[in-house]
N, C-alpha and C positions, 0 to 999 in steps of 0.2 A: 387549692395549699397542700403540699409535701410535708409530711413529718419524718423524723428520724427517732427511731428508738433503738440505737445499733449496740448501746451499751446494756440496755434491760434484756435483750435477744441474747448478747454474751453472759451477761448471770445466768438466765434461764438455762443454756446451755451448762453452763459450768455446774447444775442445781443435778442435770441432767447426768453430767458423769459422774457426779458425787454418789446421788443413787442408786445407778444403777439399771435401771427401770429398762424392761425390755433389750436390752440388750442381747445381740447378736453373736458377739464376734469374744474369744476367749483367747487371753493372752498369756505366754506361760515367761517371763523375764527372768532372768536367773541361772544358776545352776544350784544344785545342793542343795543346803540348808537355806541357800538369801535367794532360792527362787520363789516368786510369789505367781500371785493367778489375779490376773487386771483382765474385767469386764469395759466393751466400749461396743458403738457402734458401729457397723461397716457404712453407709452411707454417708456418715461424719469422715472417717479413714480414707474412704474413696476420694471425696470432694479436695481432700486438703495434703495428701501424699502423693505423689506418682507412682511409689512403691506398692503403696494397696492399691491403689487402681489396677496396676499393672499385675498385683498378687489376684484379686479378686476377679480379674479379666479372664486369667489365665489357670485359675482354679491352685492358686499354687499349694493354699492350704487344704487339710481335712477336715470334714465335717464331724462331728460329733454332737448327738441328739439335736441335730440341726442347727448347729451352730458352729462359725470360722474358730478354727484352731491353729493360733500358731505359736512358735518356737523360736526364742531368741533368747537364747542361753549365752550368747556376750553381750547382753543389751540390762543391765543394773534394773531392778523395777524400777528403784528414784529415778533414774532417768525416765522413764518411761511414760511415771507419772508426771512428768515435769511435760514431755513432750507432748502427751493428750492433751494437758491443762492447756497447752497451747495449741493444738489442735479444734479444741472444742470454743475455747472462748476468747483467744486469743492474747491471752496472760499468761505470764513468764516473769519466774524472779531470778536474777541471777545473783544476786549480792550476797546470798546466803552461801555462794559455791567459792571454792579456790579456783583459781587460775588453772592447775591441773586438771580439774575435775569439767573446768567450761570445755576446754581443748576434747577432751571425750567425748564431748555433752555435742558439741561438736561436728566429731566423727561420725558417731552415732547419725543426728539429724543428717548429715549427707548422705550417710546410706539409704537409709527412709525418704529422702528424697526432699525433703522439705522447705523448698526456696525461701519462704520468707523467713521462716525461723531459723533459716543458714546464715541468711545476709542481717540479720538481727544480731546474732551470737558471733559473728564479726567484726559488727561496728560494736557491738561491747566490750569487746576486747583489747577495739583498737584504743579506745576511751578510756575505760577503766580499768585495766591490767598492763599499763605499760611495762612496770618493773617485773612481775613472771615473765611478760616476754625477750624483756632483756636478760632474765636469768638464764636461759640456758639455747643460746642462737642458733648454736647448730642442729640438734632436735627439734624443733619447733621448723624453723625452715625445710628442715628434711619432709617432716608433716606435711606441712604448710604444700610443697612443691609438689606430693604424691596425690592430692585433690584438686581438681580443674576449678572445681564450685568456688575455692577459699580464694579467690581473685583480691576482696579486699584485703584479706591479709597478707597474702602474699607481694599488693603492691608496698602497702605500708613495710611489710618487713625489709624487703629490698633497700626502700629509700631510708629506711631507718640502717641499716648494716654497712648503705655508701656511705651516709652520715657521720658514722659511728664505726669507720670497719675495727677497730683497736679490739672491739669487743667479740670479733670470732677471727680474722689475720692473727690475733696475739694469744690467743685461746689457748689452751693446751690441747685441745680436740680439733685443731681447726684442719690437720693433716688427718681428719678423718674424713673431712668433704668429700662426698662426692663429683668425680669429672664435671659432671652436668653441671652441677652447681657453682662449682667454680668457673669452666665457660661461662657460666650469666652473668658472673658478677664481673670477672675480668673483661667483658664486652661493653659494661654502665661508664657511661661518657661519665656520671656522677660518682663515681668510686672516690672518696678523700682519700688519698694516700698518697704517698710521695708514687713516682716510679721506678725508681730501684729498690722501697720497697715493695712493693709489687714484684718485682723480681724474685728476692730474696725470700719471699713468702712462696713463688711459685716452687722455685727450688730447693726449699723445704719439704713443702707437701710433696713432690714427685719423689725424691729420695725417700721418704718418709715410706710411698708405695712399695719399696723395694727393697726392705732394712738390711740386706745380705749384699748391698752395694756400699763401698765406703764413701765416705763425701769429699773425700781427694780426688778429683779428676784425673790426677795425673797416676792413681793406679787402676785406672781402667782400664778393663780389657776388651775386644772389637766386640764379646756377645752382651756387653755391660751397657756400651756405648751404642749399641743398637736398641737395647732396650729402653732406655732410658732417651734413646732420638724419639722410638715409638709412644713411651708417656706424657711426652713435653711437645710433639709437634703440632698437636692444633692449638696450644696455647699460647706457642714461640710470637705466630705475628697477631695475636692480641695485644704483646709488650709495647706499650708507644718508646722506644726506645731512644728517642729524637729529644726528649723532653728529660732524658739520665746524664747529670753533667759527667763532663771527661774524666775526671779524677773516678768519679763512680762507675764508669761506664769499663774506663783502664782494671781496674780492681778488682768489682763483681761480678759484670758480665763478660770480659774477653776470655778470664780462664774456659769459658765454657763456649769457647768461640765453633769448637767443635758437633755442635748439637745444634746448631742458628741455620739456616737454611743459606746457603750463600748469596744469592740473590738480597735478601735480608742485610745479610753483613755488608755488604759492596756499597750497597744504599746508605747503611749508616756511617762509612768510611768516605764516603763523599759529603757527606752533611758535614761531618766536624772537619773534615782539612780542604776540601773544593767546595767554599759557600756560594759561588758560581754558578753550583748545581741545586740546589737547592730547591729552586722553584720548578724544576723538571720529577720533581721528588713527590712522591704523591704519600705527603705526609700528614695524617690523621689528627684534629684537633687536640688540644690539652685536654686531660679531665678536666670538669665542673663540679664542685661540689656543690649543691643546691644549701646548705647550711654547713658550717661548723662550730661542733659542742653546739648544738641544734641552735641556734643563731640562725634569726632572719632577717636582721638588720646587717650583719657585718661577717665578713669572710675571715680567714686564718690571717693573713697578713696584719691585720688590726691584731690579734692578739698576739702577735709576736712583739707590735709595738707598745702597746699595754706592756708586756714582760719585760720590757727594755726600761721605759718608764718607771715601773715600780721598783727597778734596781739601782735608779734614776743616772741611767746612760743613753747615749744619744737612740733616736728611734731607730736608726737602722742595726741596734747591735745584735740582734734577737732574727733572725728567719723562719718560717714555717715548719724549718726542716729541726730545727734547735730551741723550741720553745721549752724552756723549764717549767712549765707551770701546769696544770691541770685546769681546765676552767669548764666547773659543773652549774648548768641551768639551772637554778633556785626559783624565779620566778618571769614569769611574761607577760605585760596587763592585759593586752586583749584575751590571752588563754585562761590567765590564773582567776581575772578578777581586778577591775582598776582604782580600788579605794588602797586608803591608808592601811584597814584591817586588814584588809588580803597582804597588801607588802610586807608587813612586819607577822603573819602566821608563816610567813615563808623563807622569810629569809635572816627571820631576828636569832639572835646567839647562833651563826652558820660561821663566825670568823670573819676572816678578809674577804671582801666583795669589790665586783665591778660596776656599777652602769652606765648603761647605754640607752642615749633617748635619739627616737628618729624624728626629724621634725618635719611636718607634711610640706606636700606640696614639692620639695626638694629631697637633694644628696644633703642636706647635713645630718650632720650627727654629733652628739657632746655627749657627757658627762663626770662621772667622778669614781674616785677609788677609795676607800675606806677601808686602813690595813689592819683595823681592830674587830668590831663587827654591829649589828645594829643591835637595839631591843627596845622597848617602851620605857626604860627606867626617866623619860623628862632629864635626860642631864647632858652635860657637854662632854665630849670624847676629846682626849689630849693626843696629840701626834704628828709630828714633823716631815712623815712621809706619805699621808695623803695627796691625793692632786686633783683638779681637772682636768679635763682633756675637752678639745673639738674639731672638728672635719671638715669645714666648708662645703667640699665634698668628698664625700668618703669613698671614693672611685678614684682621687689624686690626692696621695699618697703627702705629698709636697704642700698640701693644704693643712696638717697636722699642729695644730699647737697646745701645749700639754703647760698648765699653772700649777705648780707647787706652791706649798702653803706659806705664807710671807712670814719672814722672823717675828717673833715678838707673838705672833697670831698662830701658836700650835693648840694652845689651850679651847680656844674656837673652832679646832677643823671641824668637829663633826657634833651635829647634831640628833642626838638620839629622844622622840616622842611618838608620845601614842599616837596623834590625831595626823601627822605629819606623814606623810613620806619618807624616799632618799633625801635626806636635808645638809647641803657643805656651809661648814663658814658662817660665821656672826654678821648678823645684817637679813637677808641672807644671801654669799653669793648664788647657791642653785637649790631651790628645791621645790620638794611640793606640799601645797598645804593642804588643811582640812576643808576647802571648799572646790579641789579636785584640780586646780591651777599649775602650772609651773611658773617658776618666778625665778627674780633675783634683783635684789637693790643694787638701782647702779653707785649709789654714795659712798657706798664703804664697802670695801673688798678683804677677806684675810687669805687670798689665794691670788697668784698672776695671773693678771687678766686674760680670759679665752675669749672664740667669739658664740656670743652667744643672740639670740637672733635679736632685732628692737622692734618688735611688735606693737603692744601697746601699753601705755605706761600711763596706771591709775594714778599719778601723783609722787609715789613713792615706792613700787614695783615696778618693774617691767614685766610682767605677763607675756607668756609666748604659748602656742600651740605644741602637745609632745600626740604624734600618731601612737607610739608604742613607745615603748621600755623593758629592758632586758636587767634583771641583774644575775650575775655569775658569780658564783663563791670560786675563790683563788686559793688552791693548794700548790704546794710548791711539792715536784715532785722528789 
């Protein structure tokens, strides 16, 4: 019979590190008044770190009284103690560190080539430091790009930027983006920007690289045209001109025709002016966002429709390019915990919200809009501006239905109760109860009817399954 005592061994090794018994390595970490002397054992460093394995084999360190001596003036004593604890016993506590320090620690770990700790820190940053990673996307993206081993963080960052490109493309620092990084982003199929916005951003970036050149292309001389051609030559083929509307193309792209290669320009004209030639053109597919506003359930056009309904207009009033609201993802059941307490913890007192439900084994979605706020006050909220909605098939916008609050029922439009999730209408029209079931009451309505799945009738309520649901804060731009 085999027995495992891995935790006991880890604890003993941690005691060995703390006791500093029979050490044969002296590490000087930090510099000047911040320098500390730290002791370790070469056998453990050699096993756990590729850097030390190479250092010992090639005798990079000096020896003093029979002990190996290393100097690391660029690594703080705090970081080195954290790293040594992981080397000895596999333990690390990142919760006490700020995001910036965790990133610096990751860079240090990469230098010492401790792959398991490298992976651990990247995973922690992605899962628990989302806000920090969004604070300075340009700086962090460039740091990650410089370290080949940061693959998890790199993939996460590219996906986040492509899903929410405004955080980078509309930041003051966008024009400082290095050319190779801009090229990588423009190659992405999931870059969630209208093609005309990508073009505008590219022109803005290229002009910023040459501040002496005027923005008005009509004023450029031959030398300035040559400079701009060289700056843009590898980027222009990455623009998917065929998905720019003709008016935008004429007003914003055509003025720069002198920078666009002739063959590309000829194909664009053929696309717009000779439809029969389209089949012979090498047309790239449109960019497809993996998610919009962080949603894994719906896309940009759904948010445009919601915006139209919020203002009580026809569903087609707004489109993807002129959405007048920001939608901030507050809660996703699968990610954040699927209980009423989880919902209230993230969604209470956040103002207007829209709730989106995904029905399992189908493309059906439904939900509702609360123009006030959720709270745990066990009270009714009165409003004439809320609504329910459904899409029998979320990919077919013709299946969309909206149901506004009925006349005289505004006083029971929204129900805020601590042990329920989102609850619309008296009865209720749509709600998540304390048992975790999604239900509606078919016998009484406060809202115009929408398509709600008829799965199981308890005798009073219709009960139906929900695969996942999301709640977005709605903020007027």
